[in-house]
Structure formats: structure tokens, C-alpha cells
MOPAC internal coordinates of N, CA, C and O (Angstrom, degrees):
PM7 1SCF
backbone

  N    0.0000 0     0.00 0     0.00 0    0    0    0
  C    1.4611 1     0.00 0     0.00 0    1    0    0
  C    1.5014 1   106.98 1     0.00 0    2    1    0
  O    1.2310 1   122.24 1   -56.55 1    3    2    1
  N    1.2998 1   113.32 1   123.45 1    3    2    1
  C    1.5728 1   117.83 1  -179.96 1    5    3    2
  C    1.5170 1   109.77 1   -66.67 1    6    5    3
  O    1.2310 1   120.01 1   -32.14 1    7    6    5
  N    1.2690 1   117.58 1   147.86 1    7    6    5
  C    1.4386 1   126.18 1   175.66 1    9    7    6
  C    1.5812 1   110.43 1   -79.67 1   10    9    7
  O    1.2310 1   121.01 1   -61.84 1   11   10    9
  N    1.3237 1   115.67 1   118.16 1   11   10    9
  C    1.4274 1   115.97 1   173.18 1   13   11   10
  C    1.4788 1   112.44 1  -109.67 1   14   13   11
  O    1.2310 1   119.45 1   -63.47 1   15   14   13
  N    1.3295 1   118.66 1   116.53 1   15   14   13
  C    1.4739 1   119.03 1  -173.32 1   17   15   14
  C    1.5307 1   107.60 1   -71.84 1   18   17   15
  O    1.2310 1   120.72 1   -28.79 1   19   18   17
  N    1.2941 1   116.23 1   151.21 1   19   18   17
  C    1.4647 1   125.84 1   179.30 1   21   19   18
  C    1.6042 1   108.20 1   -63.59 1   22   21   19
  O    1.2310 1   121.90 1   -26.18 1   23   22   21
  N    1.3569 1   113.96 1   153.82 1   23   22   21
  C    1.4000 1   119.95 1   168.96 1   25   23   22
  C    1.5270 1   114.55 1   -64.22 1   26   25   23
  O    1.2310 1   119.77 1   -55.07 1   27   26   25
  N    1.2535 1   118.05 1   124.93 1   27   26   25
  C    1.4953 1   122.81 1   177.48 1   29   27   26
  C    1.5287 1   110.31 1   -96.04 1   30   29   27
  O    1.2310 1   120.49 1   -55.80 1   31   30   29
  N    1.3207 1   116.67 1   124.20 1   31   30   29
  C    1.4639 1   120.29 1  -175.00 1   33   31   30
  C    1.5697 1   108.03 1   -93.66 1   34   33   31
  O    1.2310 1   120.63 1   -11.93 1   35   34   33
  N    1.3113 1   116.40 1   168.07 1   35   34   33
  C    1.4558 1   119.70 1   172.15 1   37   35   34
  C    1.5111 1   111.64 1   -62.51 1   38   37   35
  O    1.2310 1   119.18 1   149.31 1   39   38   37
  N    1.3234 1   119.18 1   -30.69 1   39   38   37
  C    1.4533 1   122.29 1  -177.86 1   41   39   38
  C    1.5179 1   105.72 1   -71.51 1   42   41   39
  O    1.2310 1   118.33 1   141.29 1   43   42   41
  N    1.4147 1   120.79 1   -38.71 1   43   42   41
  C    1.4050 1   118.39 1   176.48 1   45   43   42
  C    1.5268 1   111.95 1   -60.87 1   46   45   43
  O    1.2310 1   121.67 1   140.88 1   47   46   45
  N    1.3152 1   114.41 1   -39.12 1   47   46   45
  C    1.5388 1   118.64 1  -177.54 1   49   47   46
  C    1.4644 1   108.11 1   -67.44 1   50   49   47
  O    1.2310 1   119.66 1   132.61 1   51   50   49
  N    1.3769 1   118.26 1   -47.39 1   51   50   49
  C    1.5320 1   121.42 1   175.81 1   53   51   50
  C    1.5116 1   114.01 1   -49.07 1   54   53   51
  O    1.2310 1   124.39 1   129.74 1   55   54   53
  N    1.4612 1   109.17 1   -50.26 1   55   54   53
  C    1.5027 1   111.78 1   178.93 1   57   55   54
  C    1.4943 1   113.30 1   -61.80 1   58   57   55
  O    1.2310 1   120.60 1   135.57 1   59   58   57
  N    1.3453 1   116.45 1   -44.43 1   59   58   57
  C    1.4371 1   122.49 1  -178.29 1   61   59   58
  C    1.5396 1   111.93 1   -60.84 1   62   61   59
  O    1.2310 1   120.77 1   137.63 1   63   62   61
  N    1.3124 1   116.12 1   -42.37 1   63   62   61
  C    1.4801 1   118.16 1   178.12 1   65   63   62
  C    1.4950 1   111.20 1   -64.87 1   66   65   63
  O    1.2310 1   118.25 1   147.46 1   67   66   65
  N    1.2786 1   120.93 1   -32.54 1   67   66   65
  C    1.4972 1   124.41 1   173.53 1   69   67   66
  C    1.4977 1   108.86 1   -63.03 1   70   69   67
  O    1.2310 1   121.47 1   134.53 1   71   70   69
  N    1.3119 1   114.78 1   -45.47 1   71   70   69
  C    1.5165 1   118.11 1  -179.80 1   73   71   70
  C    1.4966 1   110.76 1   -63.03 1   74   73   71
  O    1.2310 1   119.44 1   137.66 1   75   74   73
  N    1.3524 1   118.67 1   -42.34 1   75   74   73
  C    1.4839 1   120.33 1   180.00 1   77   75   74
  C    1.5122 1   112.77 1   -67.92 1   78   77   75
  O    1.2310 1   120.58 1   144.43 1   79   78   77
  N    1.2452 1   116.49 1   -35.57 1   79   78   77
  C    1.5629 1   120.59 1   172.89 1   81   79   78
  C    1.4829 1   112.05 1   -65.42 1   82   81   79
  O    1.2310 1   118.30 1   149.36 1   83   82   81
  N    1.2788 1   120.85 1   -30.64 1   83   82   81
  C    1.4308 1   124.07 1  -179.84 1   85   83   82
  C    1.5066 1   116.19 1   -78.87 1   86   85   83
  O    1.2310 1   121.05 1   160.47 1   87   86   85
  N    1.2979 1   115.60 1   -19.53 1   87   86   85
  C    1.4692 1   121.05 1  -178.74 1   89   87   86
  C    1.5668 1   111.88 1   -79.73 1   90   89   87
  O    1.2310 1   119.43 1   -78.34 1   91   90   89
  N    1.1640 1   118.68 1   101.66 1   91   90   89
  C    1.5306 1   120.65 1   177.14 1   93   91   90
  C    1.5038 1   117.46 1   -50.09 1   94   93   91
  O    1.2310 1   118.86 1   134.91 1   95   94   93
  N    1.3019 1   119.78 1   -45.09 1   95   94   93
  C    1.3889 1   120.02 1  -177.34 1   97   95   94
  C    1.5531 1   116.49 1   -66.87 1   98   97   95
  O    1.2310 1   120.63 1   168.23 1   99   98   97
  N    1.3684 1   116.41 1   -11.77 1   99   98   97
  C    1.4141 1   123.75 1   176.31 1  101   99   98
  C    1.5937 1   111.93 1   -93.43 1  102  101   99
  O    1.2310 1   120.87 1  -179.60 1  103  102  101
  N    1.2540 1   115.95 1     0.40 1  103  102  101
  C    1.4114 1   115.04 1   179.89 1  105  103  102
  C    1.5255 1   115.05 1   -60.50 1  106  105  103
  O    1.2310 1   118.54 1   151.77 1  107  106  105
  N    1.3342 1   120.38 1   -28.23 1  107  106  105
  C    1.4189 1   123.09 1   177.85 1  109  107  106
  C    1.4458 1   116.11 1   -77.50 1  110  109  107
  O    1.2310 1   119.16 1   178.64 1  111  110  109
  N    1.3244 1   119.20 1    -1.36 1  111  110  109
  C    1.5406 1   119.27 1  -179.74 1  113  111  110
  C    1.4705 1   110.50 1   -79.44 1  114  113  111
  O    1.2310 1   122.45 1   -30.08 1  115  114  113
  N    1.3822 1   112.91 1   149.92 1  115  114  113
  C    1.4299 1   119.12 1  -179.35 1  117  115  114
  C    1.5349 1   103.13 1   -74.25 1  118  117  115
  O    1.2310 1   121.87 1   -15.25 1  119  118  117
  N    1.3983 1   114.02 1   164.75 1  119  118  117
  C    1.4541 1   117.89 1  -178.28 1  121  119  118
  C    1.4560 1   114.89 1   -60.86 1  122  121  119
  O    1.2310 1   119.19 1   146.81 1  123  122  121
  N    1.3526 1   119.16 1   -33.19 1  123  122  121
  C    1.5230 1   124.62 1   172.44 1  125  123  122
  C    1.4847 1   110.95 1   -64.72 1  126  125  123
  O    1.2310 1   120.11 1   134.36 1  127  126  125
  N    1.3225 1   117.40 1   -45.64 1  127  126  125
  C    1.4497 1   118.61 1  -178.99 1  129  127  126
  C    1.6289 1   109.91 1   -63.59 1  130  129  127
  O    1.2310 1   122.57 1   133.15 1  131  130  129
  N    1.2720 1   112.67 1   -46.85 1  131  130  129
  C    1.4802 1   120.07 1  -178.09 1  133  131  130
  C    1.6128 1   106.88 1   -61.22 1  134  133  131
  O    1.2310 1   119.64 1   147.45 1  135  134  133
  N    1.3055 1   118.28 1   -32.55 1  135  134  133
  C    1.4838 1   115.11 1   177.81 1  137  135  134
  C    1.4265 1   108.47 1   -74.61 1  138  137  135
  O    1.2310 1   115.28 1   146.95 1  139  138  137
  N    1.3573 1   126.56 1   -33.05 1  139  138  137
  C    1.4658 1   122.13 1   173.63 1  141  139  138
  C    1.3833 1   111.69 1   -64.74 1  142  141  139
  O    1.2310 1   117.43 1   138.93 1  143  142  141
  N    1.3899 1   122.49 1   -41.07 1  143  142  141
  C    1.4372 1   119.56 1   175.81 1  145  143  142
  C    1.5457 1   110.60 1   -62.63 1  146  145  143
  O    1.2310 1   118.89 1   141.91 1  147  146  145
  N    1.2260 1   119.73 1   -38.09 1  147  146  145
  C    1.4457 1   121.38 1  -176.10 1  149  147  146
  C    1.6104 1   108.33 1   -67.64 1  150  149  147
  O    1.2310 1   121.52 1   135.70 1  151  150  149
  N    1.3020 1   114.69 1   -44.30 1  151  150  149
  C    1.5056 1   115.64 1   176.86 1  153  151  150
  C    1.4668 1   111.82 1   -61.52 1  154  153  151
  O    1.2310 1   118.56 1   141.17 1  155  154  153
  N    1.3184 1   120.34 1   -38.83 1  155  154  153
  C    1.4819 1   124.37 1   176.41 1  157  155  154
  C    1.5182 1   109.33 1   -59.43 1  158  157  155
  O    1.2310 1   119.16 1   130.59 1  159  158  157
  N    1.3513 1   119.22 1   -49.41 1  159  158  157
  C    1.4390 1   121.96 1   175.79 1  161  159  158
  C    1.4658 1   113.38 1   -60.75 1  162  161  159
  O    1.2310 1   120.02 1   137.85 1  163  162  161
  N    1.3056 1   117.57 1   -42.15 1  163  162  161
  C    1.4804 1   123.50 1   176.89 1  165  163  162
  C    1.5292 1   110.15 1   -58.35 1  166  165  163
  O    1.2310 1   120.53 1   140.76 1  167  166  165
  N    1.2514 1   116.59 1   -39.24 1  167  166  165
  C    1.5266 1   119.18 1   179.87 1  169  167  166
  C    1.4938 1   112.20 1   -69.95 1  170  169  167
  O    1.2310 1   120.36 1   147.41 1  171  170  169
  N    1.2959 1   116.92 1   -32.59 1  171  170  169
  C    1.5096 1   120.56 1   168.59 1  173  171  170
  C    1.4513 1   112.70 1   -59.50 1  174  173  171
  O    1.2310 1   120.78 1   136.56 1  175  174  173
  N    1.3903 1   116.12 1   -43.44 1  175  174  173
  C    1.4539 1   119.70 1   176.60 1  177  175  174
  C    1.4690 1   111.54 1   -60.95 1  178  177  175
  O    1.2310 1   119.30 1   137.08 1  179  178  177
  N    1.2855 1   118.95 1   -42.92 1  179  178  177
  C    1.4039 1   123.73 1   178.87 1  181  179  178
  C    1.5513 1   113.15 1   -65.74 1  182  181  179
  O    1.2310 1   120.33 1   137.29 1  183  182  181
  N    1.2327 1   116.97 1   -42.71 1  183  182  181
  C    1.4614 1   121.40 1   173.45 1  185  183  182
  C    1.5269 1   114.49 1   -58.18 1  186  185  183
  O    1.2310 1   121.67 1   139.16 1  187  186  185
  N    1.3989 1   114.41 1   -40.84 1  187  186  185
  C    1.4358 1   117.66 1   179.08 1  189  187  186
  C    1.5567 1   111.39 1   -69.40 1  190  189  187
  O    1.2310 1   121.39 1   144.60 1  191  190  189
  N    1.3321 1   114.94 1   -35.40 1  191  190  189
  C    1.4966 1   118.35 1   179.19 1  193  191  190
  C    1.5771 1   108.89 1   -68.42 1  194  193  191
  O    1.2310 1   122.15 1   140.16 1  195  194  193
  N    1.3891 1   113.49 1   -39.84 1  195  194  193
  C    1.4888 1   112.75 1   175.82 1  197  195  194
  C    1.4984 1   111.98 1   -62.68 1  198  197  195
  O    1.2310 1   119.56 1   133.84 1  199  198  197
  N    1.3114 1   118.45 1   -46.16 1  199  198  197
  C    1.4536 1   117.58 1  -179.85 1  201  199  198
  C    1.3764 1   113.12 1   -59.80 1  202  201  199
  O    1.2310 1   118.78 1   142.25 1  203  202  201
  N    1.4065 1   119.94 1   -37.75 1  203  202  201
  C    1.4690 1   119.58 1   175.10 1  205  203  202
  C    1.4110 1   114.27 1   -59.26 1  206  205  203
  O    1.2310 1   122.73 1   138.38 1  207  206  205
  N    1.4534 1   112.38 1   -41.62 1  207  206  205
  C    1.4458 1   115.74 1  -178.73 1  209  207  206
  C    1.5792 1   110.46 1   -64.87 1  210  209  207
  O    1.2310 1   121.15 1   136.65 1  211  210  209
  N    1.2748 1   115.40 1   -43.35 1  211  210  209
  C    1.4895 1   121.36 1   175.08 1  213  211  210
  C    1.5102 1   113.90 1   -54.62 1  214  213  211
  O    1.2310 1   121.08 1   137.74 1  215  214  213
  N    1.3488 1   115.53 1   -42.26 1  215  214  213
  C    1.4957 1   117.35 1  -179.67 1  217  215  214
  C    1.5289 1   111.21 1   -71.38 1  218  217  215
  O    1.2310 1   122.49 1   140.03 1  219  218  217
  N    1.3630 1   112.84 1   -39.97 1  219  218  217
  C    1.4215 1   116.35 1   177.79 1  221  219  218
  C    1.6591 1   114.62 1   -63.39 1  222  221  219
  O    1.2310 1   123.55 1   144.04 1  223  222  221
  N    1.3450 1   110.80 1   -35.96 1  223  222  221
  C    1.4843 1   115.13 1   177.13 1  225  223  222
  C    1.4652 1   110.16 1   -71.48 1  226  225  223
  O    1.2310 1   120.45 1   141.51 1  227  226  225
  N    1.2799 1   116.75 1   -38.49 1  227  226  225
  C    1.4878 1   118.89 1   179.21 1  229  227  226
  C    1.5406 1   110.97 1   -59.87 1  230  229  227
  O    1.2310 1   123.62 1   132.77 1  231  230  229
  N    1.4616 1   110.66 1   -47.23 1  231  230  229
  C    1.5367 1   116.71 1   177.88 1  233  231  230
  C    1.5417 1   111.95 1   -55.97 1  234  233  231
  O    1.2310 1   120.46 1   136.79 1  235  234  233
  N    1.3204 1   116.72 1   -43.21 1  235  234  233
  C    1.4958 1   118.99 1   178.71 1  237  235  234
  C    1.5330 1   109.03 1   -63.80 1  238  237  235
  O    1.2310 1   119.79 1   143.63 1  239  238  237
  N    1.2524 1   118.01 1   -36.37 1  239  238  237
  C    1.4443 1   117.75 1  -177.90 1  241  239  238
  C    1.5121 1   114.58 1   -82.13 1  242  241  239
  O    1.2310 1   121.43 1  -177.88 1  243  242  241
  N    1.2673 1   114.87 1     2.12 1  243  242  241
  C    1.4772 1   121.99 1   175.29 1  245  243  242
  C    1.6000 1   110.80 1    85.61 1  246  245  243
  O    1.2310 1   120.14 1  -172.42 1  247  246  245
  N    1.3037 1   117.33 1     7.58 1  247  246  245
  C    1.4574 1   118.60 1  -177.29 1  249  247  246
  C    1.5384 1   115.16 1   -74.52 1  250  249  247
  O    1.2310 1   119.70 1   151.60 1  251  250  249
  N    1.3299 1   118.18 1   -28.40 1  251  250  249
  C    1.4226 1   123.80 1   178.65 1  253  251  250
  C    1.4588 1   110.63 1  -124.72 1  254  253  251
  O    1.2310 1   120.49 1   -83.55 1  255  254  253
  N    1.2317 1   116.67 1    96.45 1  255  254  253
  C    1.5596 1   121.65 1   177.26 1  257  255  254
  C    1.3992 1   106.55 1   -85.10 1  258  257  255
  O    1.2310 1   116.79 1   -57.71 1  259  258  257
  N    1.3289 1   123.70 1   122.29 1  259  258  257
  C    1.5225 1   124.84 1   173.66 1  261  259  258
  C    1.4526 1   108.48 1  -110.03 1  262  261  259
  O    1.2310 1   119.28 1   -37.79 1  263  262  261
  N    1.2299 1   118.98 1   142.21 1  263  262  261
  C    1.4992 1   121.86 1   178.00 1  265  263  262
  C    1.5112 1   109.64 1   -68.28 1  266  265  263
  O    1.2310 1   120.16 1   -36.73 1  267  266  265
  N    1.3236 1   117.31 1   143.27 1  267  266  265
  C    1.4214 1   120.23 1   177.17 1  269  267  266
  C    1.5423 1   110.53 1   -77.61 1  270  269  267
  O    1.2310 1   120.20 1   -33.42 1  271  270  269
  N    1.3620 1   117.22 1   146.58 1  271  270  269
  C    1.3936 1   121.71 1  -179.99 1  273  271  270
  C    1.4289 1   118.08 1   -92.33 1  274  273  271
  O    1.2310 1   120.10 1   180.00 1  275  274  273

């Protein structure tokens, strides 16, 4: 099964760029390298969002019953 990366939104990229700017060790990166790091972080945000969507969908379909607290 081929790997299909999740859709990365502009909001994911905005959040990722803020993370990259906040990381002091990355201050020496070129603008292009910082953008690569930001896009990688944004992809992780998108993957997390997709997993959350998949979990919510499974719960609605009755696949994952969780005990109430």
C-alpha cells in the first residue's frame, strides 16, 4: 500500500513556521532549510489531525467504544 501524505493546510504551515522561529538551535538555518523544517512540522500537524479525524469517525461508527468517565 503506497504512503499518501495528509493534506497540509496553510494553518499547519503557519503554526509550523512559528515553531521553527521559536527554536533557537535552528537560527543558523538558511531560509530554504528553515522552510523545509517548517513543512516537515506542518506535515506532522496534518497527520495528527487526520488521525484524530479517523479516531472520531471510528467512534461514530461504533468501532472504538470508550468507557465514560
